[in-house]
C-alpha positions, 0 to 999 in steps of 0.5 A, spaced: 838 149 447 841 144 449 848 141 448 849 132 451 855 129 453 857 123 452 860 117 457 861 110 457 860 105 462 860 098 463 857 094 469 857 087 472 853 082 475 853 076 476 845 075 474 844 077 467 845 082 462 839 086 465 842 087 471 849 088 469 845 095 465 842 096 472 848 097 476 851 101 470 846 105 470 844 105 477 851 108 480 853 112 476 845 117 476 849 117 482 853 122 482 850 125 474 844 129 473 839 130 467 841 122 464 837 121 458 839 115 453 842 110 456 844 105 448 848 099 449 854 097 446 857 090 448 855 084 452 861 080 454 862 074 460 867 075 465 869 067 465 874 062 470 875 055 469 870 055 465 863 057 467 861 064 467 863 069 474 860 075 470 856 079 465 858 085 463 854 091 459 857 097 457 853 103 454 853 110 452 850 114 457 847 121 455 846 127 460 843 135 459 851 140 460 850 144 465 855 150 463 858 155 467 
């Protein structure tokens, strides 16, 4: 039997939503282990002067919980 914890993370990219999601996962995986599933919750765009400044992807990420 296993237990999983779910957190929310937001990745950003100046190129695409896919790269924003990839950035979120790659950064999260540096401090959390046993990542299992990432679910895209929301996609949005940060704008400045009517132009796209950044793509943002909000993800729910689950990882295996290892108790003490």
